[in-house]
ROVOKOL-385118 format. One record per atom (N, C-alpha, C): residue number from 1; residue in three letters; atom name; x, y, z. Coordinates in steps of 0.1 Angstrom, whole numbers. Layout:
N
NUM	ALA	CA	X	Y	Z
...
***
This chain:
90
1	MET	N	-310	22	-77
1	MET	CA	-300	18	-70
1	MET	C	-286	25	-73
2	VAL	N	-281	34	-68
2	VAL	CA	-274	44	-73
2	VAL	C	-257	33	-74
3	LYS	N	-250	37	-84
3	LYS	CA	-238	27	-85
3	LYS	C	-223	33	-82
4	GLU	N	-219	31	-75
4	GLU	CA	-207	33	-69
4	GLU	C	-196	34	-77
5	PRO	N	-186	49	-81
5	PRO	CA	-176	45	-92
5	PRO	C	-168	37	-86
6	ALA	N	-160	34	-97
6	ALA	CA	-149	25	-98
6	ALA	C	-139	31	-94
7	TYR	N	-132	45	-92
7	TYR	CA	-126	50	-82
7	TYR	C	-131	63	-81
8	LYS	N	-129	67	-69
8	LYS	CA	-133	78	-62
8	LYS	C	-123	87	-63
9	LYS	N	-124	103	-64
9	LYS	CA	-117	114	-61
9	LYS	C	-105	112	-56
10	THR	N	-105	113	-42
10	THR	CA	-100	108	-33
10	THR	C	-87	98	-37
11	GLU	N	-91	88	-46
11	GLU	CA	-81	77	-47
11	GLU	C	-75	82	-63
12	LYS	N	-80	88	-68
12	LYS	CA	-73	92	-79
12	LYS	C	-61	103	-72
13	TRP	N	-64	116	-67
13	TRP	CA	-55	124	-58
13	TRP	C	-41	117	-53
14	TRP	N	-47	109	-45
14	TRP	CA	-41	97	-37
14	TRP	C	-28	89	-47
15	LEU	N	-34	84	-54
15	LEU	CA	-25	77	-68
15	LEU	C	-13	86	-72
16	GLY	N	-22	100	-76
16	GLY	CA	-11	111	-85
16	GLY	C	-2	115	-78
17	LEU	N	-6	117	-65
17	LEU	CA	4	126	-54
17	LEU	C	17	113	-52
18	VAL	N	12	102	-52
18	VAL	CA	27	92	-50
18	VAL	C	33	90	-60
19	VAL	N	28	88	-73
19	VAL	CA	36	88	-83
19	VAL	C	45	102	-88
20	LEU	N	38	117	-82
20	LEU	CA	46	126	-83
20	LEU	C	60	127	-73
21	PHE	N	55	120	-57
21	PHE	CA	67	119	-49
21	PHE	C	79	111	-53
22	TYR	N	73	101	-57
22	TYR	CA	82	89	-65
22	TYR	C	93	94	-75
23	ALA	N	82	100	-88
23	ALA	CA	91	105	-95
23	ALA	C	100	114	-90
24	LEU	N	93	125	-87
24	LEU	CA	106	134	-77
24	LEU	C	118	129	-67
25	TYR	N	116	119	-63
25	TYR	CA	128	108	-53
25	TYR	C	138	107	-63
26	ASN	N	131	100	-75
26	ASN	CA	144	92	-84
26	ASN	C	146	101	-96
27	ILE	N	149	117	-94
27	ILE	CA	156	123	-106
27	ILE	C	168	118	-103
28	PRO	N	174	115	-116
28	PRO	CA	189	110	-117
28	PRO	C	201	121	-117
29	GLY	N	211	120	-106
29	GLY	CA	217	130	-104
29	GLY	C	211	142	-96
30	LEU	N	202	140	-88
30	LEU	CA	199	153	-79
30	LEU	C	195	142	-67
31	PRO	N	201	146	-57
31	PRO	CA	207	156	-54
31	PRO	C	226	154	-58
32	ALA	N	232	165	-59
32	ALA	CA	246	160	-65
32	ALA	C	250	145	-56
33	TYR	N	263	138	-62
33	TYR	CA	269	127	-53
33	TYR	C	279	133	-44
34	GLY	N	278	131	-30
34	GLY	CA	284	139	-22
34	GLY	C	281	147	-15
35	ASP	N	272	159	-18
35	ASP	CA	268	166	-11
35	ASP	C	257	163	0
36	SER	N	259	165	15
36	SER	CA	254	158	24
36	SER	C	240	167	23
37	GLY	N	244	181	26
37	GLY	CA	234	193	29
37	GLY	C	219	191	17
38	ALA	N	227	189	3
38	ALA	CA	214	187	-9
38	ALA	C	204	174	-5
39	ALA	N	216	166	-3
39	ALA	CA	204	150	3
39	ALA	C	199	150	14
40	ILE	N	202	162	22
40	ILE	CA	194	162	36
40	ILE	C	179	167	31
41	TRP	N	182	179	23
41	TRP	CA	166	185	14
41	TRP	C	162	176	9
42	HIS	N	167	170	-2
42	HIS	CA	163	163	-7
42	HIS	C	154	154	-3
43	GLY	N	157	146	7
43	GLY	CA	151	140	18
43	GLY	C	135	146	19
44	ALA	N	141	155	30
44	ALA	CA	130	160	36
44	ALA	C	118	168	23
45	LEU	N	122	170	13
45	LEU	CA	114	175	5
45	LEU	C	104	161	-6
46	THR	N	108	150	-1
46	THR	CA	103	140	-15
46	THR	C	99	129	-2
47	ILE	N	109	121	4
47	ILE	CA	108	112	12
47	ILE	C	99	113	20
48	ILE	N	95	124	29
48	ILE	CA	87	124	41
48	ILE	C	74	126	36
49	PRO	N	72	131	23
49	PRO	CA	58	138	21
49	PRO	C	53	125	14
50	LEU	N	66	118	9
50	LEU	CA	58	103	1
50	LEU	C	52	97	11
51	TRP	N	61	92	24
51	TRP	CA	55	87	34
51	TRP	C	43	90	42
52	ILE	N	43	104	41
52	ILE	CA	28	109	50
52	ILE	C	18	107	42
53	ILE	N	19	112	29
53	ILE	CA	8	107	17
53	ILE	C	2	89	17
54	SER	N	16	84	19
54	SER	CA	17	68	12
54	SER	C	3	60	26
55	TYR	N	11	67	35
55	TYR	CA	-1	59	48
55	TYR	C	-12	67	51
56	GLY	N	-11	82	51
56	GLY	CA	-23	91	56
56	GLY	C	-35	88	43
57	GLY	N	-33	85	31
57	GLY	CA	-36	80	19
57	GLY	C	-47	63	24
58	MET	N	-36	61	30
58	MET	CA	-40	44	34
58	MET	C	-53	47	40
59	VAL	N	-49	53	49
59	VAL	CA	-64	52	61
59	VAL	C	-72	62	58
60	VAL	N	-72	73	47
60	VAL	CA	-85	79	42
60	VAL	C	-92	69	36
61	LEU	N	-86	56	28
61	LEU	CA	-92	55	19
61	LEU	C	-99	43	28
62	ASN	N	-92	33	40
62	ASN	CA	-98	25	45
62	ASN	C	-109	31	53
63	ARG	N	-110	44	53
63	ARG	CA	-124	48	60
63	ARG	C	-135	48	49
64	GLN	N	-133	52	38
64	GLN	CA	-142	51	28
64	GLN	C	-146	38	22
65	ARG	N	-135	26	23
65	ARG	CA	-143	17	13
65	ARG	C	-138	7	24
66	LYS	N	-146	1	38
66	LYS	CA	-141	-11	45
66	LYS	C	-138	-19	37
67	LEU	N	-132	-29	44
67	LEU	CA	-130	-44	38
67	LEU	C	-143	-50	42
68	LYS	N	-144	-61	38
68	LYS	CA	-156	-71	39
68	LYS	C	-150	-81	54
69	PRO	N	-159	-82	60
69	PRO	CA	-152	-90	75
69	PRO	C	-148	-104	70
70	ALA	N	-138	-109	75
70	ALA	CA	-134	-126	69
70	ALA	C	-145	-132	74
71	ARG	N	-147	-144	71
71	ARG	CA	-156	-158	73
71	ARG	C	-149	-165	84
72	ASP	N	-157	-171	88
72	ASP	CA	-151	-182	97
72	ASP	C	-153	-196	88
73	CYS	N	-138	-200	87
73	CYS	CA	-138	-216	79
73	CYS	C	-129	-224	88
74	SER	N	-130	-223	99
74	SER	CA	-124	-233	111
74	SER	C	-130	-244	111
75	GLY	N	-147	-246	106
75	GLY	CA	-151	-258	106
75	GLY	C	-151	-268	93
76	GLU	N	-146	-258	83
76	GLU	CA	-151	-265	67
76	GLU	C	-140	-275	64
77	ALA	N	-128	-274	67
77	ALA	CA	-118	-280	64
77	ALA	C	-110	-287	73
78	GLU	N	-109	-304	72
78	GLU	CA	-100	-309	82
78	GLU	C	-86	-305	82
79	PRO	N	-79	-307	92
79	PRO	CA	-64	-304	88
79	PRO	C	-54	-311	82
80	LEU	N	-47	-306	73
80	LEU	CA	-36	-309	67
80	LEU	C	-29	-323	66
81	GLN	N	-24	-327	81
81	GLN	CA	-17	-336	86
81	GLN	C	-32	-351	87
82	GLU	N	-41	-347	90
82	GLU	CA	-56	-357	88
82	GLU	C	-55	-366	74
83	LYS	N	-56	-356	65
83	LYS	CA	-58	-355	50
83	LYS	C	-46	-368	47
84	MET	N	-36	-362	51
84	MET	CA	-22	-371	46
84	MET	C	-27	-383	52
85	ILE	N	-28	-385	63
85	ILE	CA	-30	-398	72
85	ILE	C	-43	-406	64
86	ALA	N	-50	-400	58
86	ALA	CA	-62	-408	49
86	ALA	C	-57	-409	41
87	LYS	N	-49	-408	32
87	LYS	CA	-43	-410	23
87	LYS	C	-32	-417	21
88	GLY	N	-25	-423	35
88	GLY	CA	-16	-432	33
88	GLY	C	-3	-426	37
89	GLY	N	0	-415	36
89	GLY	CA	13	-406	37
89	GLY	C	17	-404	53
90	VAL	N	25	-399	52
90	VAL	CA	30	-396	68
90	VAL	C	36	-409	75
***
């Protein structure tokens, strides 16, 4: 049986790019305070790629590693109010 690696190459690239663009976005003093043109460029070059990488990466990783289906727990436990009445509360 072939064991799947803990982290795939895609996950490492995704994490690295998210951290890189987050760090670039948070450089102190960039853009200069009050410079609206620089703020637009700064946002276009850091925030927009960060959003694309974040959400695009989540879609790609979700395709690679599917979540387990949720099991049906509807009949396993009685409702909270019935438990409280049985204990003498309410």
